[in-house]
C-alpha positions as a Markdown table, in Angstrom:
| # | Residue | x | y | z |
|---|---|---|---|---|
| 1 | Ile | -205.3 | -12.6 | 63.5 |
| 2 | Ile | -205.6 | -9.6 | 65.8 |
| 3 | Asn | -207.3 | -6.5 | 64.7 |
| 4 | Gly | -204.6 | -3.9 | 64.6 |
| 5 | Gly | -206.7 | -0.8 | 64.3 |
| 6 | Asp | -206.1 | 2.0 | 61.8 |
| 7 | Asp | -202.9 | 2.5 | 59.8 |
| 8 | Asp | -201.5 | 5.8 | 58.8 |
| 9 | Asp | -204.0 | 6.1 | 55.9 |
| 10 | Gly | -206.9 | 5.8 | 58.3 |
| 11 | Lys | -207.7 | 2.3 | 57.0 |
| 12 | Asn | -208.3 | -0.7 | 59.2 |
| 13 | Val | -205.4 | -3.2 | 59.2 |
| 14 | Asp | -205.0 | -6.7 | 60.6 |
| 15 | Asp | -201.8 | -7.7 | 62.2 |
| 16 | Glu | -200.8 | -11.3 | 62.3 |
| 17 | Ile | -198.9 | -12.4 | 65.3 |
| 18 | Asp | -196.5 | -15.3 | 64.9 |
| 19 | Ile | -196.9 | -17.3 | 68.1 |
| 20 | Thr | -194.1 | -19.6 | 67.2 |
| 21 | Asn | -191.7 | -17.1 | 68.8 |
| 22 | Ile | -193.7 | -17.0 | 72.0 |
| 23 | Thr | -192.0 | -19.5 | 74.2 |
| 24 | Lys | -193.8 | -18.9 | 77.5 |
| 25 | Lys | -197.0 | -17.8 | 79.1 |
| 26 | Ile | -197.0 | -17.6 | 82.9 |
| 27 | Ile | -200.1 | -16.0 | 84.3 |
| 28 | Gly | -200.3 | -18.1 | 87.5 |
| 29 | Glu | -204.0 | -18.7 | 87.5 |
| 30 | Ser | -204.0 | -22.3 | 86.2 |
| 31 | Asp | -203.3 | -25.5 | 88.1 |
| 32 | Ser | -201.5 | -26.9 | 85.0 |
| 33 | Leu | -198.1 | -26.1 | 83.6 |
| 34 | Val | -196.6 | -27.2 | 80.3 |
| 35 | Leu | -192.8 | -27.5 | 80.2 |
| 36 | Tyr | -191.3 | -28.5 | 76.9 |
| 37 | Ile | -188.2 | -28.8 | 74.8 |
| 38 | Ser | -188.5 | -27.9 | 71.1 |
| 39 | Leu | -185.9 | -27.1 | 68.5 |
| 40 | Thr | -187.9 | -27.3 | 65.3 |
| 41 | Gly | -191.2 | -26.0 | 66.7 |
| 42 | Lys | -193.2 | -29.2 | 66.6 |
| 43 | Thr | -193.2 | -29.9 | 70.3 |
| 44 | Gln | -193.9 | -26.2 | 70.9 |
| 45 | Gln | -197.0 | -26.4 | 68.7 |
| 46 | Leu | -198.3 | -29.2 | 70.9 |
| 47 | Ala | -197.4 | -27.3 | 74.1 |
| 48 | Gln | -199.3 | -24.2 | 72.9 |
| 49 | Glu | -202.3 | -26.3 | 71.9 |
| 50 | Ile | -202.4 | -27.9 | 75.4 |
| 51 | Ser | -202.1 | -24.5 | 76.9 |
| 52 | Lys | -205.0 | -23.1 | 74.7 |
| 53 | Tyr | -207.3 | -26.1 | 75.3 |
| 54 | Ile | -207.1 | -26.1 | 79.1 |
| 55 | Asn | -205.8 | -22.6 | 79.8 |
| 56 | Ala | -202.5 | -23.8 | 81.2 |
| 57 | Asp | -199.3 | -21.8 | 81.6 |
| 58 | Tyr | -196.4 | -23.0 | 79.5 |
| 59 | Glu | -192.6 | -22.5 | 79.4 |
| 60 | Lys | -189.9 | -23.7 | 77.0 |
| 61 | Ile | -186.9 | -25.3 | 78.7 |
| 62 | Glu | -183.9 | -23.5 | 77.3 |
| 63 | Pro | -180.4 | -25.0 | 77.5 |
| 64 | Val | -177.6 | -22.8 | 78.9 |
| 65 | Val | -175.5 | -23.7 | 75.9 |
| 66 | Glu | -177.7 | -23.4 | 72.8 |
| 67 | Tyr | -177.8 | -26.4 | 70.4 |
| 68 | Pro | -176.3 | -25.8 | 67.0 |
| 69 | Ala | -178.6 | -24.6 | 64.1 |
| 70 | Glu | -177.3 | -27.2 | 61.6 |
| 71 | Tyr | -178.9 | -30.6 | 61.7 |
| 72 | Lys | -175.7 | -32.6 | 61.3 |
| 73 | Glu | -174.1 | -30.6 | 64.2 |
| 74 | Ile | -177.2 | -31.2 | 66.4 |
| 75 | Val | -177.0 | -34.9 | 65.7 |
| 76 | Glu | -173.3 | -35.0 | 66.8 |
| 77 | Val | -174.0 | -33.1 | 70.0 |
| 78 | Val | -177.0 | -35.3 | 70.9 |
| 79 | Lys | -175.0 | -38.5 | 70.2 |
| 80 | Glu | -172.3 | -37.2 | 72.5 |
| 81 | Glu | -174.8 | -36.4 | 75.2 |
| 82 | Leu | -176.3 | -39.8 | 75.0 |
| 83 | Lys | -173.0 | -41.6 | 74.9 |
| 84 | Asn | -171.8 | -39.7 | 78.0 |
| 85 | Asn | -175.2 | -39.8 | 79.7 |
| 86 | Ser | -174.8 | -36.0 | 80.1 |
| 87 | Arg | -177.1 | -33.7 | 82.0 |
| 88 | Pro | -176.9 | -30.4 | 80.2 |
| 89 | Ser | -177.6 | -27.3 | 82.2 |
| 90 | Tyr | -180.8 | -25.3 | 81.6 |
| 91 | Gln | -181.8 | -21.7 | 82.2 |
| 92 | Thr | -183.7 | -21.1 | 85.4 |
| 93 | Leu | -187.4 | -21.6 | 84.9 |
| 94 | Thr | -189.7 | -18.6 | 85.4 |
| 95 | Ala | -192.6 | -20.7 | 86.5 |
| 96 | Asn | -192.8 | -21.8 | 90.1 |
| 97 | Ile | -193.5 | -25.5 | 89.7 |
| 98 | Thr | -194.8 | -25.8 | 93.3 |
| 99 | Asn | -197.8 | -23.7 | 92.3 |
| 100 | Tyr | -199.2 | -26.3 | 89.9 |
| 101 | Asn | -200.8 | -29.7 | 90.3 |
| 102 | Asn | -200.5 | -30.9 | 86.8 |
| 103 | Ile | -197.2 | -30.8 | 84.9 |
| 104 | Phe | -197.1 | -31.6 | 81.2 |
| 105 | Leu | -193.6 | -32.6 | 80.0 |
| 106 | Gly | -193.1 | -32.3 | 76.3 |
| 107 | Tyr | -190.1 | -33.3 | 74.3 |
| 108 | Pro | -189.0 | -34.5 | 70.8 |
| 109 | Ile | -187.4 | -37.9 | 70.4 |
| 110 | Trp | -183.8 | -37.4 | 69.5 |
| 111 | Ile | -182.0 | -40.4 | 67.9 |
| 112 | Thr | -184.7 | -42.7 | 69.3 |
| 113 | Asp | -184.2 | -41.4 | 72.9 |
| 114 | Ile | -185.3 | -38.7 | 75.3 |
| 115 | Pro | -183.2 | -35.4 | 75.3 |
| 116 | Met | -180.7 | -35.5 | 78.1 |
| 117 | Leu | -181.9 | -31.9 | 78.8 |
| 118 | Met | -185.3 | -33.3 | 79.9 |
| 119 | Leu | -183.6 | -35.7 | 82.3 |
| 120 | Ser | -181.7 | -32.8 | 83.7 |
| 121 | Val | -185.0 | -31.0 | 84.4 |
| 122 | Ala | -186.6 | -34.2 | 85.9 |
| 123 | Glu | -183.6 | -34.8 | 88.2 |
| 124 | Asn | -183.0 | -31.1 | 89.2 |
| 125 | Glu | -186.7 | -30.3 | 89.8 |
| 126 | Lys | -187.6 | -33.7 | 91.4 |
| 127 | Gly | -188.3 | -32.2 | 94.8 |
| 128 | Lys | -190.8 | -29.8 | 93.3 |
| 129 | Leu | -192.3 | -32.5 | 91.1 |
| 130 | Asp | -192.9 | -34.9 | 93.9 |
| 131 | Gly | -196.7 | -35.4 | 94.4 |
| 132 | Lys | -197.6 | -33.8 | 91.1 |
| 133 | Thr | -199.5 | -35.4 | 88.2 |
| 134 | Ile | -197.1 | -35.7 | 85.3 |
| 135 | Ile | -198.4 | -35.9 | 81.7 |
| 136 | Pro | -195.7 | -36.6 | 79.1 |
| 137 | Phe | -196.2 | -35.7 | 75.4 |
| 138 | Val | -193.8 | -36.5 | 72.7 |
| 139 | Thr | -193.1 | -35.7 | 69.0 |
| 140 | Ser | -191.2 | -38.2 | 66.9 |
| 141 | Asn | -190.3 | -38.8 | 63.3 |
| 142 | Ser | -190.7 | -42.5 | 63.4 |
| 143 | Ser | -189.9 | -44.2 | 66.7 |
| 144 | Gly | -192.7 | -42.9 | 68.9 |
| 145 | Glu | -192.2 | -42.6 | 72.7 |
| 146 | Asn | -189.7 | -45.5 | 72.6 |
| 147 | Gly | -189.7 | -46.2 | 76.3 |
| 148 | Thr | -188.7 | -42.7 | 77.2 |
| 149 | Val | -191.6 | -42.1 | 79.6 |
| 150 | Glu | -190.2 | -45.0 | 81.8 |
| 151 | Lys | -187.0 | -43.0 | 82.2 |
| 152 | Ile | -188.9 | -40.1 | 83.6 |
| 153 | Lys | -191.0 | -42.4 | 85.8 |
| 154 | Asn | -187.8 | -43.9 | 87.2 |
| 155 | Ile | -186.7 | -40.4 | 88.3 |
| 156 | Leu | -190.1 | -39.1 | 89.5 |
| 157 | Lys | -191.1 | -42.1 | 91.6 |
| 158 | Asn | -193.2 | -39.9 | 94.0 |
| 159 | Ser | -195.3 | -38.5 | 91.2 |
| 160 | Thr | -198.5 | -39.8 | 89.5 |
| 161 | Phe | -198.5 | -40.3 | 85.8 |
| 162 | Lys | -201.4 | -39.9 | 83.3 |
| 163 | Gln | -201.5 | -41.5 | 79.9 |
| 164 | Trp | -198.9 | -39.9 | 77.6 |
| 165 | Ile | -199.2 | -39.2 | 73.9 |
| 166 | Ser | -196.8 | -39.5 | 71.0 |
| 167 | Val | -197.5 | -37.4 | 67.8 |
| 168 | Phe | -195.6 | -38.4 | 64.7 |
| 169 | Asn | -194.2 | -35.6 | 62.5 |
| 170 | Lys | -196.3 | -37.0 | 59.6 |
| 171 | Asp | -199.4 | -36.3 | 61.7 |
| 172 | Met | -198.6 | -32.7 | 62.6 |
| 173 | Asp | -201.3 | -31.5 | 60.1 |
| 174 | Ile | -204.0 | -32.8 | 62.5 |
| 175 | Tyr | -202.1 | -32.2 | 65.8 |
| 176 | Glu | -204.8 | -29.8 | 67.2 |
| 177 | Lys | -207.6 | -32.4 | 67.0 |
| 178 | Thr | -205.2 | -35.2 | 68.2 |
| 179 | Ile | -204.2 | -33.2 | 71.3 |
| 180 | Asp | -207.7 | -32.0 | 72.1 |
| 181 | Asn | -209.1 | -35.6 | 71.9 |
| 182 | Trp | -206.3 | -36.9 | 74.1 |
| 183 | Leu | -206.8 | -34.2 | 76.7 |
| 184 | Glu | -210.5 | -35.1 | 76.9 |
| 185 | Glu | -209.7 | -38.8 | 77.1 |
| 186 | Ile | -207.4 | -38.2 | 80.1 |
| 187 | Gly | -209.9 | -36.0 | 81.9 |
| 188 | Phe | -209.1 | -32.4 | 81.0 |
| 189 | Lys | -212.0 | -30.2 | 80.0 |
| 190 | Lys | -211.8 | -27.4 | 77.5 |
| 191 | Ala | -211.4 | -24.0 | 79.1 |
């Protein structure tokens, strides 16, 4: 809640800001960047909590061609991407990855696998990610991380990895506490 000041009647009003539509925060004063993919908003919630806890910049990875809005259509597109081992194009990132030491990579598990869009980012930004500390975080309905972090590790062989976390959709009601505890466990202090 942000205090909005006076309305036309001279009364004080409070304006709520829906942060679910804010997909990036790039200030450039942090040594940590959170890059994430999110269609339903769950992974974005985790990204924003990480950003808030350690004062990290964050940016949503946006595909050049948007995914469909309907679930059945998304499933068909994702199945096709997986079958073809596709590497969808993504919009140019605003954040300069080279300015950060810690890179959090967040993604949902789609049909028990990593989004091909995240592999596109890992492959295309590999040179900028070399030597960085990579910290994956995942949202999943039921399968968990399912070996997807190994796929990123195989691409980013010159990076260091910290312990990843997987948050199940059924546990989203306690995601803030879960994320905060995980960050503390892997050595990040609250800002």
